[in-house]
C-alpha positions in Angstrom: 83.9 130.8 128.7 86.2 127.6 129.2 89.5 127.4 126.9 90.3 123.6 126.1 94.0 123.4 124.5 95.2 121.4 121.5 97.7 121.6 119.6 97.4 119.5 117.0 96.8 119.4 113.1 93.1 118.7 112.2 90.9 117.5 109.5 90.2 120.5 107.2 86.9 121.1 108.1 87.5 120.9 111.8 87.5 124.9 112.6 83.9 125.2 110.7 82.4 123.0 112.3 83.8 124.0 115.2 82.5 127.8 114.5 79.1 126.4 113.3 78.6 125.4 116.5 78.6 128.5 117.8 82.2 128.1 119.2 85.4 130.0 118.8 88.9 128.5 117.6 92.2 129.7 116.9 93.8 128.0 114.3 96.9 128.7 112.4 98.8 126.8 110.0 101.8 124.8 109.9 104.8 125.8 108.2 105.3 123.6 104.7 108.7 122.2 106.5 106.6 121.4 109.7 103.8 119.7 107.8 105.4 115.7 107.3 105.7 116.3 111.6 102.7 117.1 112.1 101.0 114.4 110.2 103.8 111.7 111.6 102.3 113.4 115.2 98.5 112.5 113.8 99.4 108.9 112.1 100.9 107.8 115.9 97.8 109.8 117.7 95.2 108.0 115.2 96.7 104.2 115.1 96.8 104.6 119.5 92.3 105.7 119.3 92.0 102.5 116.7 94.4 100.3 119.0 92.3 101.6 121.8 89.1 101.4 120.4 88.9 99.0 117.4 87.0 101.4 115.7 86.5 101.3 111.4 86.3 104.8 111.5 89.6 105.2 112.9 91.4 103.4 110.2 89.8 106.1 108.0 91.1 109.0 109.6 94.8 106.8 109.2 94.2 106.5 105.7 93.6 110.6 105.3 96.5 110.9 107.0 98.4 108.3 104.4 97.5 110.8 101.2 98.2 113.6 102.8 102.5 111.9 103.4 102.1 110.3 100.1 101.4 114.0 98.8 103.7 115.7 100.4 106.1 112.9 99.4 105.2 113.1 95.8 103.7 110.0 95.6 101.0 108.8 93.8 98.1 106.6 95.0 98.8 104.4 92.0 102.7 104.2 93.0 102.1 103.5 96.1 100.0 100.7 95.5 102.2 99.2 93.2 105.1 99.9 96.4 102.3 97.9 98.4 101.3 95.2 95.8 105.6 94.7 95.1 105.5 94.0 99.2 103.0 91.8 99.3 104.6 89.9 96.1 107.6 89.5 98.1 107.4 89.0 101.4 103.0 88.1 101.4 100.0 90.3 103.4 98.6 89.2 106.5 95.5 87.2 106.2 97.2 83.7 107.8 98.2 85.2 111.3 101.8 83.9 111.5 103.1 84.7 114.8 107.2 84.4 115.1 108.0 83.8 118.3 111.8 82.8 117.0 114.2 81.9 114.7 117.0 79.7 115.2 120.2 80.4 113.4 123.6 78.0 112.6 126.2 78.3 114.2 129.3 80.2 112.3 
């Protein structure tokens, strides 16, 4: 028998899916005070996977992680959308593809 060690946060149904495949798995629940740190690590992992693959499904994983982070932080989706829209109104979005090369500042 081969054991693969992951030591990472997974979606809620992953243990069930693994067991339904006739495999055994060891799962623990992260402590509440560690949950956010594990979500942040998972966010970085999924962002790297999306960057490497360009697979839109990875963006769905990122969105799910963001939802979990918002829940821990006590921020509703509606509140988050208000924050996002306020930032969009003040600083714009990313549709135009502007790439800032440099800024010249006047001498004091």
